[in-house]
N, C-alpha and C positions, 0 to 999 in steps of 0.2 A: 665793276661800279655800281651799275643799278640795285644789285641784289645788296650789295652793305645799305645803301639807302633806303632801300624797302625794309631791310632789317632792323634800322635804327629808326623808322618810323613807326614800325611795330612794337618795337620794345617801349616807345614813347609814348603812346597812346594806350599801353597795357598799365604803364607808370598813371598816366593820367586817370586810368580807370582807378585804380587803386586809392588815389590821391583823394577824389571824387567820392571814393566810397566811404573813406575815412571821416571824409567833410560832414556827410550826410548822416555817419552815424553820429558824430560830434554834435550836429545841430539837433538832431532828435533827443539825445541826452541832456541838452540842455532845454528842449522844451517841457520834456518830463519831471525835468528836475523844478523849473518855472510854475508846473499844475499842481505839480504836488506843494511847492510852496501855497500858493494858491489854495489847496484844501485844506492846509494846516489853518490858514487865515480864517476859511470860514469856519471851520471847526471849532476853534475857539477865540473868537472875536473880542471877548472882555478882556482876556490875559496880556492884550497888546497895550490896551488901556490902564497903565499904574501911574 
């Protein structure tokens, strides 16, 4: 019984680590996209005003 519980906990924590990593990658992607958009705005501020 105890072994099964331990195995389940290990699998669960492994899944959570993977999910956390995916979440971090998603957040990093959003940050870089936002930064790129801001950089583009700085490059051509005139093109936005039409």
